C-alpha positions as CSV (number, residue, x, y, z in Angstrom):
1,X,-76.6,-39.1,71.1
2,X,-78.4,-37.8,74.0
3,X,-76.3,-35.4,75.9
4,X,-76.0,-35.0,80.0
5,X,-74.3,-32.3,82.0
6,X,-71.0,-32.4,84.5
7,X,-70.3,-29.4,86.7
8,X,-66.5,-29.4,87.0
9,X,-64.8,-26.3,89.3
10,X,-62.5,-24.7,86.5
11,X,-61.3,-21.0,85.7
12,X,-62.2,-20.2,89.3
13,X,-65.8,-20.5,88.2
14,X,-68.3,-23.1,88.4
15,X,-68.8,-24.7,84.7
16,X,-71.5,-26.8,83.0
17,X,-70.2,-29.4,80.1
18,X,-72.0,-31.4,77.8
19,X,-71.1,-35.0,77.8
20,X,-72.6,-37.9,76.1
21,X,-71.9,-42.1,76.6
22,X,-71.9,-43.6,73.1
23,X,-71.2,-47.1,72.3
24,X,-72.4,-50.7,72.9
25,X,-75.5,-50.3,75.5
26,X,-75.3,-46.6,75.3
27,X,-71.5,-46.4,76.4
28,X,-71.6,-46.1,80.3
29,X,-70.7,-50.3,80.8
30,X,-68.8,-51.5,83.4
31,X,-66.2,-49.4,84.8
32,X,-63.4,-51.2,84.1
33,X,-63.9,-51.9,80.7
34,X,-62.2,-49.8,78.0
35,X,-62.9,-46.2,77.5
36,X,-62.2,-44.0,74.3
37,X,-62.7,-40.5,75.4
38,X,-63.7,-37.8,72.1
39,X,-61.2,-34.4,71.9
40,X,-63.1,-32.4,69.6
41,X,-62.1,-29.7,66.7
42,X,-62.0,-26.0,67.3
43,X,-65.3,-25.4,66.1
44,X,-66.4,-28.3,67.3
45,X,-69.3,-30.2,69.7
46,X,-70.9,-33.2,70.9
47,X,-73.7,-32.7,68.1
48,X,-71.1,-31.7,65.4
49,X,-69.2,-35.1,65.4
50,X,-72.8,-36.7,64.3
51,X,-72.7,-40.5,64.2
52,X,-69.2,-41.4,64.0
53,X,-68.2,-41.7,67.5
54,X,-71.1,-44.4,68.2
55,X,-70.2,-45.6,65.1
56,X,-66.2,-46.0,65.9
57,X,-67.0,-47.3,69.1
58,X,-70.2,-50.2,68.2
59,X,-67.6,-51.4,65.6
60,X,-64.8,-51.9,67.5
61,X,-66.6,-52.6,71.3
62,X,-65.8,-49.4,73.0
63,X,-67.3,-47.6,75.3
64,X,-67.5,-44.0,74.2
65,X,-67.2,-40.7,76.2
66,X,-67.9,-37.0,74.2
67,X,-67.7,-34.1,75.7
68,X,-68.1,-30.1,74.7
69,X,-65.6,-28.2,76.0
70,X,-65.8,-24.9,77.9
71,X,-66.9,-22.2,75.3
72,X,-68.3,-25.2,72.7
73,X,-72.3,-26.7,72.3
74,X,-74.2,-26.7,75.2
75,X,-71.2,-26.4,78.0
76,X,-70.9,-22.7,79.4
77,X,-69.8,-20.5,76.9
78,X,-66.8,-18.6,77.7
79,X,-66.7,-14.9,80.2
80,X,-67.5,-12.2,79.1
81,X,-64.4,-10.6,78.4
82,X,-62.8,-14.0,78.5
83,X,-59.9,-14.4,75.9
84,X,-57.7,-17.7,75.4
85,X,-54.0,-17.1,76.4
86,X,-51.6,-19.3,74.3
87,X,-51.6,-22.0,76.6
88,X,-55.4,-22.8,75.9
89,X,-54.9,-26.5,75.0
90,X,-52.7,-27.1,78.0
91,X,-54.8,-26.0,80.0
92,X,-58.0,-28.6,78.4
93,X,-55.4,-30.8,78.4
94,X,-54.2,-30.7,82.4
95,X,-57.1,-28.9,84.0
96,X,-60.2,-29.6,82.2
97,X,-60.1,-33.3,80.8
98,X,-58.6,-34.4,84.4
99,X,-61.5,-32.8,86.4
100,X,-63.8,-34.3,83.5
101,X,-62.4,-37.4,84.6
102,X,-62.5,-37.2,88.0
103,X,-66.5,-36.0,88.3
104,X,-67.4,-39.0,86.5
105,X,-65.4,-41.1,88.7
106,X,-63.1,-42.4,85.7
107,X,-59.6,-43.8,87.1
108,X,-57.7,-44.4,84.1
109,X,-56.2,-46.6,86.7
110,X,-58.9,-49.2,86.6
111,X,-59.7,-48.2,83.1
112,X,-57.9,-48.6,80.4
113,X,-58.3,-45.0,78.9
114,X,-57.9,-44.1,74.8
115,X,-58.5,-40.6,73.5
116,X,-59.1,-39.9,70.0
117,X,-58.9,-36.3,69.2
118,X,-59.5,-33.7,66.3
119,X,-57.3,-31.2,65.0
120,X,-57.4,-28.9,68.5
121,X,-58.5,-31.8,70.1
122,X,-55.8,-34.6,68.6
123,X,-53.3,-31.4,70.0
124,X,-55.2,-31.9,73.3
125,X,-54.9,-35.5,73.7
126,X,-50.8,-35.4,72.3
127,X,-50.4,-33.0,75.8
128,X,-52.5,-35.3,78.0
129,X,-51.0,-38.5,76.7
130,X,-47.0,-36.2,77.4
131,X,-49.0,-35.2,80.9
132,X,-49.5,-38.7,81.5
133,X,-46.0,-39.7,81.0
134,X,-44.5,-36.6,82.8
135,X,-47.0,-37.5,86.2
136,X,-46.0,-38.6,89.5
137,X,-46.8,-41.5,90.0
138,X,-47.5,-41.7,86.5
139,X,-51.0,-42.2,84.8
140,X,-51.4,-44.8,82.8
141,X,-53.0,-44.3,79.1
142,X,-53.5,-46.9,76.3
143,X,-53.1,-45.1,73.9
144,X,-54.3,-41.9,71.6
145,X,-55.5,-41.3,68.1
146,X,-55.0,-38.2,66.5
147,X,-56.8,-37.0,63.6
148,X,-55.4,-33.6,61.9
149,X,-53.5,-32.9,65.2
150,X,-51.5,-29.4,65.4
151,X,-48.1,-29.5,67.1
152,X,-47.0,-26.2,65.6
153,X,-48.4,-23.2,63.9
154,X,-47.9,-23.2,59.6
155,X,-48.7,-20.2,57.6
156,X,-51.3,-22.3,55.5
157,X,-53.2,-22.9,59.0
158,X,-53.6,-18.8,60.1
159,X,-54.6,-18.3,55.8
160,X,-57.5,-20.5,56.4
161,X,-58.2,-19.0,59.7
162,X,-58.4,-16.0,58.1
163,X,-60.0,-17.1,55.3
164,X,-62.6,-18.7,58.5
165,X,-63.0,-15.0,60.1
166,X,-64.0,-13.3,56.5
167,X,-66.8,-16.1,56.0
168,X,-68.0,-15.9,59.4
169,X,-68.6,-11.6,59.5
170,X,-69.6,-12.1,55.7
171,X,-71.2,-15.5,55.1
172,X,-74.1,-17.2,57.1
173,X,-71.4,-19.3,58.9
174,X,-72.5,-17.9,62.3
175,X,-76.1,-19.1,61.4
176,X,-74.4,-22.9,60.4
177,X,-72.7,-23.1,63.6
178,X,-75.6,-22.2,66.2
179,X,-76.8,-25.4,65.2
180,X,-73.9,-26.7,67.3
181,X,-73.6,-24.3,69.6
182,X,-75.3,-22.2,71.9
183,X,-73.2,-19.5,71.8
184,X,-71.7,-19.1,68.5
185,X,-69.8,-16.7,69.1
186,X,-68.4,-17.8,72.5
187,X,-66.9,-20.9,69.9
188,X,-65.9,-19.3,67.4
189,X,-64.2,-15.8,68.5
190,X,-62.3,-17.9,71.3
191,X,-60.9,-20.2,68.4
192,X,-60.2,-17.8,65.8
193,X,-58.7,-14.8,68.3
194,X,-55.9,-16.6,69.6
195,X,-54.9,-18.9,66.3
196,X,-54.4,-15.2,65.1
197,X,-53.0,-13.4,67.9
198,X,-49.3,-12.4,66.6
199,X,-48.0,-14.3,70.0
200,X,-50.1,-17.7,68.8
201,X,-47.0,-18.0,65.8
202,X,-44.4,-19.2,67.7
203,X,-46.6,-22.3,69.7
204,X,-45.9,-25.6,69.3
205,X,-45.8,-29.1,71.3
206,X,-42.8,-30.7,70.0
207,X,-41.1,-31.0,72.9
208,X,-44.0,-32.4,75.4
209,X,-45.0,-34.7,72.1
210,X,-41.1,-36.4,72.4
211,X,-42.6,-37.2,76.2
212,X,-45.3,-39.3,75.5
213,X,-44.8,-42.8,76.3
214,X,-48.1,-44.3,75.4
215,X,-48.7,-45.9,70.9
216,X,-50.1,-43.0,69.0
217,X,-52.0,-43.5,65.4
218,X,-51.8,-40.3,63.8
219,X,-54.0,-39.9,60.6
220,X,-54.2,-37.1,58.5
221,X,-55.7,-36.1,54.9
222,X,-53.3,-35.2,52.0
223,X,-55.6,-32.5,51.2
224,X,-56.0,-31.3,54.7
225,X,-56.0,-27.4,54.2
226,X,-55.5,-26.3,57.8
227,X,-52.0,-28.1,57.9
228,X,-49.4,-29.6,55.5
229,X,-48.4,-33.8,56.4
230,X,-45.5,-32.5,58.3
231,X,-47.8,-32.0,61.5
232,X,-48.0,-35.9,62.1
233,X,-44.6,-36.6,60.8
234,X,-43.5,-34.5,63.1
235,X,-45.2,-36.7,65.7
236,X,-43.1,-39.5,64.6
237,X,-39.8,-37.9,64.5
238,X,-40.6,-36.5,67.8
239,X,-42.1,-40.2,69.3
240,X,-41.0,-43.3,68.1
241,X,-44.0,-44.9,69.4
242,X,-46.0,-43.6,66.4
243,X,-48.5,-45.4,63.5
244,X,-48.7,-42.8,60.4
245,X,-51.6,-42.9,58.2
246,X,-52.2,-40.0,55.0
247,X,-55.3,-40.5,53.6
248,X,-56.2,-39.4,50.0
249,X,-58.8,-37.5,48.9
250,X,-59.2,-36.2,52.4
251,X,-59.5,-33.0,53.9
252,X,-59.1,-31.6,57.4
253,X,-61.6,-34.0,59.1
254,X,-61.1,-37.5,58.8
255,X,-64.2,-38.9,60.4
256,X,-66.0,-36.6,57.9
257,X,-64.2,-37.2,54.6
258,X,-63.2,-40.8,55.1
259,X,-65.1,-42.5,58.4
260,X,-64.3,-46.3,57.2
261,X,-60.9,-46.0,56.6
262,X,-60.5,-43.9,59.6
263,X,-62.2,-46.9,61.0
264,X,-60.1,-49.3,59.3
265,X,-56.7,-47.9,60.9
266,X,-58.5,-47.8,64.3
267,X,-59.3,-50.9,64.2
268,X,-55.7,-51.7,62.7
269,X,-54.0,-49.9,65.8
270,X,-56.1,-51.5,68.8
271,X,-55.7,-55.0,67.1
272,X,-51.8,-54.8,66.7
273,X,-51.8,-53.3,70.8
274,X,-54.1,-56.5,71.7
275,X,-57.4,-55.0,72.0
276,X,-60.2,-57.4,70.8
277,X,-63.7,-57.7,71.7
278,X,-66.3,-59.2,70.2
279,X,-68.0,-56.6,68.8
280,X,-64.7,-55.4,67.2
281,X,-64.1,-59.3,66.0
282,X,-67.7,-59.6,64.1
283,X,-66.1,-56.4,62.8
284,X,-63.4,-57.8,61.1
285,X,-65.1,-61.0,59.9
286,X,-68.5,-59.2,58.0
């Protein structure tokens, strides 16, 4: 993926976002063609997705847009002293993502829009879907795929994030993250500090999930170290239009642990909703 940069106004300053287009023909294509936007995990970035967005979009015949949120990858780092608040995922869904779409002249009323979110990115995708259902006039969203999302804070999540903090301080985790982030401290401490803030233990988006109108595919690994299967089962209880996939021998990153299974599940989800293309039909027949 070849990144480029887009500027938006956010949090009372100018912010640069790292973006990359993927899919057939480089991804940009016709403005009216279906588009999948990828929302990364709590320590993710454009580069950390590796080749998964390209594979998924090529096999399913979609354009793809991948971006690093503020504080991550090659996007603008957190401002000195900036500390995220308990609504940080809401702000990404309600402010940053809409601003990026506007800056790229992507109009969900003209472009069939899909979201693929992983972990925190999955939560942001759910929040954006809820916003689309309640916005006036309503913003259309074709559907959302969420992999290992969070809808509430569990003890297993806190224990794993505490372990990540120890690893960042005591091992070479910081050096490894520096391969994917210009400022690894910005990425790590923004995520780690808020998730371990006692005030965040009460965080929940179950009420918002109940407002979603579009179809949702929720995937999770049976061996996810950051959440139990109650995360996706809770989505299904809150939103009747949810399709669940529980992946065996899979941890918190389904697109890395079970990429073929994930692509198969997404293909089935889109096909059931009437999305077909020459590329996806060819993939089903080969």
